[in-house]
C-alpha positions in Angstrom: 0.0 0.0 0.0 1.4 3.4 -1.0 1.1 6.2 1.5 1.4 9.8 0.5 4.4 11.5 1.8 3.8 14.0 4.6 5.4 17.4 4.5 6.0 19.3 7.7 6.6 23.1 7.7 7.6 24.8 10.8 7.8 28.5 10.9 9.1 30.5 13.9 7.3 33.7 14.4 7.5 36.3 17.1 4.4 34.8 18.7 5.5 31.2 18.8 5.9 28.3 16.3 3.4 27.6 13.5 3.4 24.1 12.3 1.6 22.9 9.2 1.5 19.4 7.8 -0.3 17.6 5.1 0.2 15.3 2.0 3.1 16.3 -0.2 2.2 17.6 -3.6 4.5 17.4 -6.6 5.2 20.8 -8.2 5.8 20.8 -11.8 5.5 23.4 -14.5 4.1 22.8 -18.0 4.4 25.1 -21.0 1.5 27.1 -19.6 3.7 28.5 -16.8 4.8 32.1 -17.4 8.5 32.7 -17.9 10.2 34.5 -15.1 10.4 38.2 -15.5 13.9 39.4 -16.7 15.6 41.8 -14.4 14.9 45.5 -15.1 17.5 47.3 -17.2 20.3 48.9 -15.3 20.2 52.0 -17.6 18.4 55.1 -16.3 17.5 57.8 -18.8 18.2 60.7 -16.5 21.8 59.4 -16.0 22.2 58.7 -19.8 21.0 62.2 -20.6 23.4 63.8 -18.1 26.4 61.7 -19.4 25.6 61.9 -23.1 24.8 65.7 -23.2 28.6 66.6 -23.6 28.6 64.6 -26.8 26.0 66.8 -28.5 28.7 69.3 -29.8 30.4 66.4 -31.5 27.4 64.8 -33.1 26.1 68.3 -34.2 29.5 68.8 -36.1 30.7 71.6 -33.9 33.9 69.7 -32.9 36.0 67.1 -34.7 36.4 65.0 -31.7 34.3 64.1 -28.7 35.2 66.1 -25.6 36.8 64.5 -22.5 33.5 65.0 -20.7 31.7 63.1 -23.5 34.2 60.3 -23.3 33.9 60.0 -19.6 30.2 60.0 -19.8 30.0 57.3 -22.5 32.5 55.2 -20.5 30.4 55.5 -17.4 27.2 54.6 -19.3 28.9 51.6 -20.9 29.7 50.1 -17.5 25.9 49.7 -16.9 25.1 48.1 -20.2 25.4 44.4 -19.9 22.2 42.7 -21.2 20.1 43.1 -24.3 17.5 44.9 -22.2 20.1 47.3 -21.1 21.2 48.0 -24.7 17.6 48.6 -25.8 17.0 50.9 -22.9 20.2 52.8 -23.7 19.0 53.3 -27.3 15.7 54.6 -26.1 17.4 56.9 -23.6 19.7 58.3 -26.3 16.6 58.9 -28.5 15.0 60.8 -25.7 18.2 62.8 -25.2 18.2 63.7 -28.9 14.5 64.5 -29.2 14.9 68.2 -29.1 18.2 68.4 -31.0 17.9 69.7 -34.5 20.4 68.8 -37.2 22.8 66.2 -35.9 24.7 63.5 -37.7 23.5 60.1 -36.4 26.5 58.6 -38.2 28.8 60.3 -35.6 27.3 58.4 -32.7 29.0 55.0 -33.5 32.4 56.7 -33.7 32.2 58.1 -30.2 33.4 54.9 -28.4 36.2 54.4 -30.9 37.5 58.0 -30.7 37.3 57.8 -26.9 39.1 54.4 -26.7 36.1 52.7 -25.1 35.3 49.1 -25.9 31.6 49.3 -26.6 29.4 49.8 -29.7 26.8 52.4 -30.3 24.5 52.3 -33.3 23.5 55.4 -35.3 20.4 56.5 -33.5 17.7 58.9 -34.5 13.9 59.3 -33.9 13.2 56.6 -36.5 15.5 54.0 -35.0 13.6 50.9 -33.8 15.5 50.3 -30.6 13.8 46.9 -30.0 15.2 45.6 -33.3 18.8 46.9 -33.1 21.4 44.1 -33.5 24.5 46.2 -33.8 24.9 46.1 -30.0 25.3 42.3 -30.0 
């Protein structure tokens, strides 16, 4: 004769000990179970805007090289970009930063890390860029 296994759970509380017991139930997950939520991106737009703002002179063609402040900012941002979600969030934040900027060369954006000696990749970004579909980051 098969007997169901009994599971005991003892929880210490400030008021005493709570004990629950009952038949063990097997826990399994089928394809209907939702996938765990991915961690939220580590990229915050207010921080990206503050760090990317010194790069505006360069991408607007006012200087031939990114400033030291631009390079420091992009380096700091790049340290927080680890996952695909982070990369997509960064793209959206840069779009937000550029929203009010008229006449800039989106083709200058990818050259910032190289000219600053930073090991990261930035795609050319403008208002029409579909950040969710960018593969250049990978």
